[in-house]
Steps between C-alpha positions, in 0.01 A plus 500: 500500500789591729449467876534877555256572216245251633529648851437849364211375287333349805551821701353723229210262446433494875487879506231495230297226668523650851401844372212357297353258754646610831763301687261285703280414201791406273606140445832350403331343198402846373855627538632194315253558218594867473870407494437214256668241723381187680357539852785293642757738348387775735599287800851455362552871565259586784354322800157663481309818413638683802854422388417648159353812662813559709724443198300748292543765767872440553595481134282780371586737786864412440465617139330820612775570756769454236323735259436767764860497625632518145289803412557682830876460461478740204340775712695723739226702671338317796171680431503386138584148614186492715287627214648240264443224757135603520463495121662157469287355776173630359593396146487138619120519493502640149770268360391175667151509644492125570812514715376816672172328586683206656724726707221738602217254555582130493807509727311690767216252501739217581535492879763228461714732287455798731581303816767253391696660218805698605473779253863595440446612140224739599720643776782550250263678264355740757848566644592664171281790615669537838841484331402792278389699804827433686697604193298822479574569867871439445494752214318750719190525279262302723419594858716322756210428734311291244505133599569291187317201645178696548534682168548181297184343644291813450630558146457138397159492666377784279633330186356168611154647555504663156605169344223315685248758387601452136493120524148502644367772270375448147679811381761741631416864566865605499801418286805330650709813454238724667452270797875447544564875483222587744590237761874563486446877521288462814779312675803676351367842597474373855864393527682755285702767677358828370729738310540870566613689815164514676382153396839349570492640852152361551616163367785493751264587783269218396792260482629598843151477649455159336828379646387611847173314457682185397728533802193514723 
């Protein structure tokens, strides 16, 4: 087996084992068995379980970022970009429940990960949202007084909570498309500049008032 293939096999096997047993209850021997390699082979690629956990996050989030950017590049409307981002994020739970469980549950239970890991990949992922907002403001379709940094955290927070709910629930009450549409609509309606003479005037007043508040 090629080095790259063996590395990937260990990563995918680790995802299954961590999701099945929990990170703290999983052993290197179990990962080796799942990957069909010797225990010592694991240590040729990783220092320990924590190293595997960090690698899983970086590599899998990297794949998600690449996919999201590729799909969003085909969409012109900032509002539609946000809705598509929501759908792609929530589909992670449906397409790969094991990975979703690790990201939503296991990573957060590791105080070492939360305190020591400089989460650049996560920042890059969430920044996609703020970039969409800034683009919408440049086009004049999103309100100028909306702070992209606050919006991205609120928007991602809503998606994250829905993902966590699905991971911890035995069954979903809503489809991915319904949840993505509902959540994105809540936020998009709050940042869109209203159309029409009366609404447009109101939107400008709100924007000006927001700018004054920011200045204060």
